[in-house]
C-alpha positions in Angstrom: -30.4 -36.9 -53.5 -28.6 -37.8 -56.2 -26.0 -41.0 -56.0 -23.1 -41.1 -58.2 -20.0 -43.2 -58.8 -16.9 -41.2 -57.5 -13.1 -42.0 -57.5 -11.1 -40.7 -54.6 -7.5 -40.9 -55.3 -5.4 -40.4 -52.1 -6.6 -42.1 -48.9 -5.0 -40.3 -46.1 -6.7 -38.9 -43.4 -9.1 -36.4 -45.7 -9.2 -38.9 -48.6 -10.1 -41.5 -46.5 -13.0 -39.6 -44.3 -14.3 -38.5 -47.3 -14.5 -41.5 -49.0 -16.1 -43.1 -46.0 -18.6 -40.4 -45.6 -19.7 -40.9 -49.0 -19.9 -43.9 -48.9 -22.4 -43.7 -45.9 -24.4 -41.2 -48.1 -25.0 -44.0 -50.7 -22.6 -43.1 -53.1 -20.7 -45.8 -55.1 -16.9 -44.7 -54.1 -13.6 -46.1 -55.7 -10.7 -45.4 -53.9 -7.2 -45.6 -55.3 -3.8 -44.9 -53.1 -0.2 -46.1 -53.9 0.1 -47.5 -50.1 -1.1 -51.1 -49.7 -2.4 -50.5 -46.0 -4.6 -47.7 -46.7 -5.9 -49.5 -49.2 -6.7 -52.4 -47.3 -8.2 -50.4 -44.2 -11.2 -49.5 -47.0 -11.4 -52.4 -48.8 -14.4 -53.7 -46.8 -16.2 -50.3 -46.9 -15.7 -48.7 -50.2 -17.6 -49.9 -53.5 -13.8 -50.9 -55.2 -10.3 -50.3 -54.0 -7.1 -50.3 -56.0 -3.7 -50.1 -55.3 -2.0 -47.8 -57.9 0.5 -45.4 -58.0 -1.4 -42.3 -59.5 1.7 -41.0 -61.7 1.8 -44.0 -63.5 0.2 -43.4 -66.8 -0.3 -47.3 -67.6 -1.5 -48.2 -63.8 -4.0 -45.0 -64.2 -5.4 -46.5 -67.4 -6.4 -49.6 -65.6 -9.1 -47.8 -63.8 -12.6 -47.7 -64.6 -13.0 -43.9 -65.6 -15.9 -44.7 -67.5 -18.2 -45.7 -65.0 -17.2 -42.8 -62.7 -19.1 -39.6 -62.7 -16.3 -37.4 -60.4 -12.6 -37.7 -59.8 -11.4 -36.3 -56.3 -7.4 -35.9 -56.2 -7.4 -35.9 -52.2 -3.2 -36.4 -52.2 -2.3 -34.0 -49.5 1.3 -32.6 -49.1 2.9 -33.8 -52.5 2.1 -31.1 -54.7 4.0 -32.9 -57.6 2.3 -35.9 -57.1 -1.3 -34.1 -57.3 -0.4 -32.0 -60.0 1.0 -35.1 -62.2 -2.5 -36.9 -61.3 -4.2 -34.2 -62.9 -2.6 -34.1 -66.0 -3.1 -37.9 -66.2 -6.7 -37.4 -65.7 -6.8 -34.6 -68.0 -5.1 -37.0 -70.5 -7.4 -39.6 -70.2 -9.9 -37.3 -70.6 -11.9 -36.9 -67.3 -13.9 -33.8 -67.3 -15.3 -33.3 -63.7 -12.3 -33.2 -61.5 -12.2 -32.2 -58.0 -8.7 -31.2 -56.5 -7.3 -30.5 -53.1 -5.5 -27.5 -52.9 -1.9 -27.5 -51.2 -0.7 -23.8 -51.7 -1.2 -20.8 -53.9 0.9 -22.1 -56.2 -0.7 -25.3 -56.6 -3.7 -23.8 -56.8 -2.2 -21.5 -59.6 -1.2 -24.4 -61.8 -4.3 -26.3 -61.4 -6.4 -23.4 -62.6 -4.2 -23.2 -65.7 -4.9 -26.7 -66.5 -8.4 -26.1 -66.3 -9.3 -27.3 -62.9 -11.8 -25.0 -61.4 -13.0 -27.1 -58.8 -10.5 -26.5 -56.0 -11.3 -27.1 -52.2 -9.1 -26.0 -49.6 -9.9 -28.2 -46.6 -7.5 -26.8 -43.9 -8.2 -23.1 -44.3 -12.2 -24.2 -44.7 -11.7 -25.6 -41.3 -10.0 -22.8 -39.8 -12.1 -20.2 -40.7 -14.9 -22.4 -39.7 -13.4 -22.8 -36.0 -12.2 -19.1 -36.1 -15.9 -18.2 -36.6 -17.3 -20.3 -33.8 -14.9 -19.2 -31.5 -15.4 -15.5 -32.7 -19.5 -15.5 -32.1 -19.9 -18.6 -29.8 -23.0 -19.4 -31.5 -23.0 -23.1 -30.9 -21.1 -26.5 -31.8 -22.1 -26.6 -35.5 -21.5 -23.5 -37.8 -21.4 -23.3 -41.5 -20.5 -19.8 -42.3 -22.0 -18.4 -45.7 -19.6 -15.6 -45.9 -18.1 -13.5 -43.4 -21.0 -12.2 -41.8 -23.6 -14.7 -42.5 -24.0 -18.3 -41.1 -26.1 -21.1 -40.4 -25.9 -22.3 -37.0 -27.1 -25.2 -34.6 -27.3 -23.7 -30.9 -29.3 -24.9 -27.7 -32.4 -22.7 -27.2 -32.0 -19.8 -24.9 -34.2 -20.0 -22.0 -36.4 -17.1 -23.1 -37.7 -19.2 -25.9 -38.7 -22.1 -24.1 -42.4 -23.4 -23.8 -43.3 -20.6 -26.3 -44.9 -20.8 -29.8 -42.7 -19.7 -32.9 -45.3 -17.3 -34.4 -45.8 -15.7 -30.6 -41.8 -14.8 -30.8 -41.5 -12.9 -33.9 -37.8 -13.9 -34.3 -37.8 -12.9 -38.1 -39.2 -9.1 -37.1 -37.3 -8.4 -33.9 -33.9 -10.1 -35.2 -33.8 -10.5 -38.6 -32.9 -14.2 -38.0 -34.8 -17.0 -39.7 -35.7 -20.0 -37.7 -35.1 -23.0 -40.4 -35.6 -25.9 -38.1 -35.2 -27.5 -34.7 -33.6 -31.1 -33.4 -35.0 -32.5 -30.6 -34.1 -35.5 -28.4 -37.0 -38.1 -28.7 -37.1 -41.7 -27.3 -36.9 -43.8 -29.8 -37.5 -47.3 -27.9 -40.1 -49.6 -27.9 -39.3 -50.8 -24.9 -40.1 -49.1 -21.8 -37.5 -50.4 -19.4 -34.6 -49.6 -21.9 -35.0 -45.9 -23.3 -33.0 -45.1 -26.1 -32.6 -41.1 -27.3 -31.9 -39.6 -30.7 -31.7 -36.3 -32.2 -34.3 -35.9 -34.8 -35.0 -33.1 -37.0 -38.5 -31.7 -37.0 -38.2 -30.5 -40.4 -40.2 -27.0 -41.3 -42.0 -25.9 -38.2 -45.2 -23.7 -38.2 -46.0 -20.9 -36.1 -47.8 -23.2 -33.5 -44.8 -25.1 -33.0 -43.7 -25.2 -29.3 -40.1 -25.1 -28.3 -39.2 -27.2 -25.3 -36.2 -27.4 -22.9 -33.2 -29.3 -24.6 -33.9 -28.0 -28.2 -31.2 -27.3 -30.9 -32.6 -24.7 -33.2 -30.8 -24.5 -36.7 -31.0 -20.6 -37.7 -29.8 -18.6 -40.5 -28.8 -14.9 -40.4 -26.2 -12.5 -40.2 -23.4 -13.6 -37.1 -24.1 -10.7 -35.1 -28.0 -11.1 -35.1 -27.9 -14.5 -34.0 -25.9 -13.4 -31.4 -28.3 -10.8 -30.2 -31.2 -13.3 -30.7 -29.3 -15.6 -27.9 -28.3 -13.2 -25.6 -31.7 -11.5 -25.6 -33.2 -11.9 -22.1 -36.7 -11.5 -23.1 
């Protein structure tokens, strides 16, 4: 996995969660916000933090853009501040800009400024929840489009204690089982057991499913549901 130096401007809920997650994944994250309290919360977590108003050109010129590969504008609610920040970044020669969209108009203006990498966190979260409630395929669900998803689902009873190769999942349901997540005892002390979910990687036809396994599947939503609801 490539490790990048990423600057995040706007450390509200979305920006701070993104910054923390990217940092945990090994990226070097630079956090920028005009509010001291927000910055102080992350100063011991991120690589660098700056208290700077991103709509101020002189302040922005002090940031280490030469060392930065991507800049994410995570400002929420204030479209004017987001657009001014985008304009300043463009004037400073930043090419790889990712911007959070706050409305259709906001998105249209960003597009006209030449910023094509635009994200819609609230819209995407709503769509994810809508898909999960509609198909009831499991807690974790990544929809690829309106009809296809990658899901994590508790294994149905009819698959337990059987080999993958004997089930013909792809032939019967047109569904691919990508992998399995299994709870395993990772403790070396027999008196104190510690269990952790571990991915089993790419599974072969001889792989035997166990009770409690979480299967990671890809396919059409209706096909995945048919597989889960199948009675064997």
